[in-house]
C-alpha positions in Angstrom: -4.5 30.8 -17.8 -7.7 30.4 -19.8 -10.1 28.0 -21.2 -8.7 26.6 -24.4 -10.9 23.8 -25.4 -14.4 22.3 -25.0 -15.3 18.8 -25.9 -19.1 18.9 -26.3 -19.6 15.1 -25.5 -17.5 12.5 -24.1 -18.2 8.9 -22.9 -14.7 8.3 -21.4 -13.8 11.2 -19.1 -16.3 10.6 -16.4 -16.9 6.8 -16.0 -20.6 5.9 -16.7 -21.7 9.4 -17.5 -22.0 11.6 -20.6 -20.0 14.7 -20.0 -18.6 17.9 -21.6 -14.9 18.5 -21.0 -13.4 21.9 -20.5 -9.7 22.1 -20.7 -7.8 25.0 -19.0 -4.2 26.0 -19.8 -1.2 26.3 -17.7 0.3 23.9 -15.0 3.1 24.0 -12.4 4.2 20.4 -13.4 6.2 19.5 -16.4 5.6 15.8 -16.3 7.9 14.3 -19.2 5.2 12.0 -20.4 2.3 14.6 -20.5 0.1 14.5 -23.5 -1.5 17.9 -23.2 1.9 19.6 -23.1 0.8 22.4 -25.6 -1.6 23.7 -22.9 1.4 23.7 -20.4 4.4 24.7 -22.5 2.8 26.8 -25.3 -0.7 27.8 -24.3 -0.7 30.9 -26.6 -0.4 28.6 -29.6 -4.0 27.3 -28.8 -6.9 29.7 -29.3 -9.0 30.8 -26.4 -12.6 29.6 -26.0 -15.2 32.2 -25.2 -16.5 31.2 -21.9 -20.0 32.8 -22.8 -20.0 30.4 -25.7 -19.3 27.4 -23.3 -22.1 28.4 -20.8 -24.7 28.8 -23.6 -23.7 25.2 -24.9 -24.0 23.9 -21.4 -27.4 25.5 -21.0 -28.6 24.0 -24.4 -27.3 20.5 -23.6 -28.2 20.4 -19.8 -31.2 18.2 -20.6 -29.0 15.3 -21.7 -25.3 15.8 -20.2 -24.8 14.0 -17.1 -21.9 16.5 -16.0 -19.1 18.5 -16.8 -15.3 17.5 -16.4 -12.8 20.4 -15.9 -9.3 19.4 -16.4 -6.0 20.8 -17.9 -3.3 21.7 -17.5 -3.9 22.0 -13.8 -7.0 23.8 -13.0 -6.4 24.5 -9.3 -3.5 27.0 -10.3 -5.9 29.2 -12.0 -7.6 31.8 -9.7 -10.7 32.1 -11.9 -11.5 28.4 -11.4 -14.0 28.8 -8.5 -15.9 31.4 -10.6 -16.0 29.0 -13.7 -17.4 26.3 -11.4 -20.0 28.6 -10.0 -21.1 29.2 -13.5 -21.4 25.7 -14.3 -23.2 24.8 -11.3 -25.7 27.5 -12.1 -26.6 25.4 -15.3 -27.5 22.6 -12.8 -24.8 20.3 -13.9 -22.4 18.1 -11.7 -18.8 18.7 -11.9 -15.9 16.4 -12.1 -12.5 18.0 -11.3 -9.1 16.7 -12.7 -6.1 17.6 -10.4 -2.5 16.8 -9.5 -3.2 17.6 -5.9 -0.5 20.3 -5.6 -2.7 23.0 -4.2 -4.7 21.6 -1.4 -6.1 24.9 0.0 -7.9 25.3 -3.4 -9.1 21.6 -3.3 -10.5 22.3 0.3 -12.3 25.4 -0.4 -13.9 24.0 -3.5 -15.1 20.9 -1.3 -16.3 23.1 1.4 -18.3 25.3 -1.1 -19.8 22.4 -3.0 -18.4 23.3 -6.1 -17.1 19.7 -6.9 -19.1 16.4 -6.9 -16.3 14.2 -8.1 -12.5 14.5 -7.9 -9.8 12.5 -9.8 -6.4 13.1 -8.5 -3.2 12.0 -10.1 -0.7 10.5 -7.6 2.4 10.6 -9.9 4.7 8.2 -7.9 6.2 7.3 -4.6 7.1 10.5 -2.7 10.9 9.9 -3.2 10.3 10.2 -7.0 7.9 12.7 -7.2 10.1 15.6 -8.4 11.6 13.4 -11.2 8.1 12.3 -12.2 6.4 15.7 -12.1 9.4 17.5 -13.7 9.2 20.0 -10.8 10.0 20.5 -7.2 7.0 19.2 -5.2 6.0 19.6 -1.6 4.9 16.0 -1.0 3.2 17.3 2.3 0.8 18.9 0.1 0.1 16.0 -2.0 -0.4 14.1 1.3 -2.8 16.7 2.5 -4.8 16.6 -0.9 -5.1 12.8 -0.8 -6.7 13.2 2.6 -9.2 15.9 1.4 -10.0 14.0 -1.9 -10.5 10.7 0.1 -13.0 12.6 2.2 -15.3 13.3 -0.9 -17.8 10.5 -1.3 -17.1 10.2 -4.9 -13.4 10.4 -6.1 -10.6 8.4 -7.7 -6.9 8.3 -7.5 -4.9 7.7 -10.8 -1.3 6.8 -11.4 0.2 6.6 -14.9 2.4 3.6 -15.2 5.4 4.8 -17.1 8.2 2.1 -17.5 11.4 3.0 -15.9 9.8 5.8 -14.0 6.9 4.2 -12.1 8.0 0.7 -11.1 6.0 -2.0 -9.2 7.5 -1.0 -5.8 6.2 2.5 -6.5 2.7 1.3 -7.1 2.8 -0.8 -3.9 4.0 2.3 -2.0 1.3 4.7 -3.5 -1.4 2.1 -2.2 -0.1 2.8 1.3 -0.8 6.6 0.7 -4.2 6.0 -0.5 -5.7 3.5 1.9 -9.5 3.8 2.1 -10.0 5.0 -1.4 -12.9 3.9 -3.3 -11.0 3.8 -6.7 -7.7 3.4 -7.9 -7.0 3.6 -11.6 -3.6 2.6 -13.0 -3.4 4.2 -16.5 -1.1 2.6 -19.0 1.5 5.0 -20.5 1.5 5.8 -24.2 4.4 7.3 -26.0 2.5 9.5 -28.5 2.8 13.1 -28.4 4.7 13.3 -25.1 6.4 16.5 -23.7 9.8 14.9 -23.4 10.6 13.3 -26.9 13.0 10.8 -25.1 9.7 9.2 -23.8 8.4 8.7 -27.2 10.9 5.7 -27.3 9.5 3.9 -24.2 7.2 1.0 -24.9 4.0 0.9 -23.1 3.5 -1.9 -20.5 1.9 -5.0 -21.7 -1.6 -6.3 -20.6 0.2 -8.9 -18.6 2.3 -6.3 -16.8 -0.7 -4.1 -16.0 -2.7 -7.0 -14.8 0.4 -8.0 -12.5 0.2 -4.4 -11.0 -3.5 -4.7 -10.2 -2.9 -7.9 -8.4 -0.1 -6.2 -6.5 -2.7 -3.7 -4.9 -4.3 -4.9 -1.6 -7.9 -6.1 -1.9 -9.2 -3.4 0.2 -8.2 -0.9 -2.6 -10.4 -1.4 -5.5 -8.1 -1.2 -8.4 -8.4 -1.5 -12.2 -6.3 -0.4 -15.2 -7.1 1.5 -18.1 -5.5 2.3 -21.5 
């Protein structure tokens, strides 16, 4: 697994910040609605990015970038992740990590070492539907442990992609019981373009009204909004 892409400037990947975005390849999940499926299924079809070139850019842009988002794929599956984060930290830049929460030992180590400033964790579904949603066998005890770890970080968010027929209102309500005490819950509207499982390209996205209703379903002590 390697670095496959660098977005030099993004206004949408870290709320309120101007960030660079580093994409790493490889993932232990096969979510049928995944949009970055080439990084998962066929990483060799995407050219590698020279890490030294990335670092040179980050150094040149460090005066105006607010931080760096590291995403994938699933970065915590790659043993080189800590060293990459150390390199970014050496440039004086804060780091946001996107993760599916499947490797809590790595998340715990990164937090303890001060290598992440913000973690956005995808909570795929209610636990009884996790395997189906992730397209893989998932140890939900690991997910629960990662939720606790992420929630301990002052700056964090949990995210769930609302896929009609897969993530239902009762699932969203159940997820809220998992993430009590969170500072930020994001419901992401599913979009059918360029998905891993082509059957999902025929699924219509939820309407604005349906997304509004899901937000209203979440308890008031869990700050919730929808995006997309």
